N, C-alpha and C positions, 0 to 999 in steps of 0.2 A: 591884153591882161596887163595891169599895172604892176611893175616890179620895182621895189625900193632899191636904191643904190646899195644899201647895206646887205641886201639879199643876194646880190650878183655873185660875190665871191663865195658865199655859202652854197649857192646853186652849183657853181663850178666844182667845189669840193665834192659835193654829192655825186654829180655826174661822173667826175673822174674816178671816184671810188669804185664805180661799176666798170667803166671803160678800161681803166688802167689795170684793175684786178683781172679782168678777162684777158687783156693783153699779156699780163705777167704769166698767166697759166699757159698761154699759147707759146711764149718764148721759152718757158721752163721746159715744156715738152720738147722743143727743138734742141735745147742744150743736152738733154738726156736721151735723145733719139740717136742711137749708135748706128743707125742706117745712113745717117747724114755725115758727110765728111767735114763740113764747115760748122762745127759746133762751138767755135770760139776758143778762148783760153780754157785750161783745165778747170773743172768745176770747183776745186778747192781754192784756186787763185781767184776765180770769179766771185765766190761768196765772201772771200776775204776783202775783196774790193768793195762789195756791197756793204759789209759791216763797217769799214772805215769811212764810207760816205754817210751812213745812217747814224753812227754814234754821235757826231756833232750836229747832223741835220735835224733829227727829231727833237732834241732839247731846244735847239735854236728856234724851231718852229713853234713849240709850245710856249716858250718864254715870250716870244714876240707876240703871240696871240693874246697873252694875258696883259702885256705891258702897253700895247698900242691898239687903238681902235682903227686907225688909218695910217698908211705909210707916210712918214715925213717926206717932204718934197725932194730932199737931197737923196734919200734912199731910192726913190723911184727913178730919178735921173741917172744915178750911177749904175743902177742895175741895167737900165736900157743901154747905157754907154758900154758897159762890160759885155752885154750881149752883142752889140754891133762889133766890138773889137774881136771877140772870139769868132763871130760869124765871118768876118772878113779874113781872119787868119785861116780859118778852115777853107774858105773859098780859094784863097791864094795858094795855099799849100796843095790843094787838090788840082788846080789848073796848071800851076807851074811845075809841080813835082812829077816824077815818072808815073806813068799810068799803071805800072805793075811793080810798085815799090814793095819792099819787104813788109810782111804782116807781122806785127808784134804779138807774140803769144806768151811772153813772160813779162809781167809788170816789173819795172825797176823801182828802187826805193823812192826815187823822186816822184814817180807816179802815185805812190801811196800817200806821200805828203801832199801832193796837189789835190788828190781826191778828198782828203780830210778838209782842206781849206775850202774847196768848192762845196763840200757838204754843208759847212757852216754858213757860207754865203747863200747857198741855195735854200737852206732851211728858213732863213729870214725872208727871202724873196717869196717862197711858197706861202708863208703865213700871210703875206700881204696880198698876193696876186693869184694864189692857187697854182701857179706854175713857177718854175725856176730851177729847182734842183735837178730834175731830169734833163732839162735842156742844156744846162751847163755841163753836166756829166757827159752827155752825148757828144757835145761839141769837143770837149777835151779828148775823149777817147778816139774820136774820129781824127783829130789833129795828130794824135800820137800813133795813128795808123793801127789801132787794134781792129780785130775782125768785126765785120758788120754785126754778126750775131751778138758778140760781147757788148758792143756799144749800144745797140738798140735794146737788148734785154736789160742791161744795167739801168739805162735811162727809164725804161718803163717800170721796172720793179721798184726803184727808189721813189719814183713818182707815186706808185700805188701805195707803198707803205707810208709815205709822207701824208698823202691826202686821207688815208684811212686813220692815221693818228690825229690829224687836225680836224676831221669832219665833226667830231663830237662837240667841239667848241661852238660851231655854227648851229648844230641841231639844238643846243641848249640855250643859245642867246638870241636867235632870230627865228621867227616863224617862216617856214619855207613854202613856196607856192607848189604844193604837191600835185595840184591839178595840171600844172604845166610839166613838172618833172616826170610825171608818169608817162608822158609821150617822149621825153628826151632820153630817159634812161635806156630804153631798148635800142635806140640808135647808137648810144655810147657803147653798149655791149657788142653790137654788131660791128662797129668800127674797131673795137679792141680785138675782135676775133679775126678780122681780115687784114689789119694793118701789117701783120708779119708778112703776109703774102705779097702785099704791095711793096714792102721794103726789099724783100728777096727778089722780086721781079725787077726792080730798078737796079739792083746790084750796088756794091759799095761806092763806086765812084759817082754814079748818078745820084744816089741817095745823099752823099756828102754835099754835092752841088745844090740839090733841092733844099736840104736842111739849112745850108749856109745862106742861100738867097732868101728863104722864108724868114729866118730869124733876123738876118741883117736888115732886110727891107721893112719888116713889120716893126722892129725896134726903132729904126731910123724915122719911120713915119710917126710913131708915137712921140719921139723926141721933138719932131717938127710941129705937130699939132698942139703939143703942150706949151 
């Protein structure tokens, strides 16, 4: 099935709207499941963090969609470079740091400032590539040693709300190959439902290493082939 280049990002927005929404519900259940001991930072602090990410991310996403049809070359390069830098930082802090370092349950003022900045950068990146804000948030929260539940849930939820906000632009501007999407969407929903169990099975340390390697190597490869 022939797919135009302009449709690829739109397809990713649609697929993630289903997969990330399913994942968000799964992680939200975990946060409020009082039978579990590792539910992350207190819900009030968690949702404050989400709000500080989304307040700059969503306007940045929408403005970028209206202003640009394609990402300027410099934006693409620097986003991949930032991803490599954060990925390597996460990998090094995980491998070199103590295996049982203190888990941060209270965000500092600097964390809130950093999340606002990453939200703005991630919003622009998500508009261009359909990914960005969730990955940057996850890497930062892992580097800062927040609980696995907090880092994963925040990344999935901001991704879900971002793609749900931006998907309308693609639905209105480009015809989408629904004959193909109808087969991809169920897989995204299934992946969103089981991803939490995969993350919890790996545990915080192994998940950090996996995420760091995946983002670093994939971004470095994209920089090399470009």
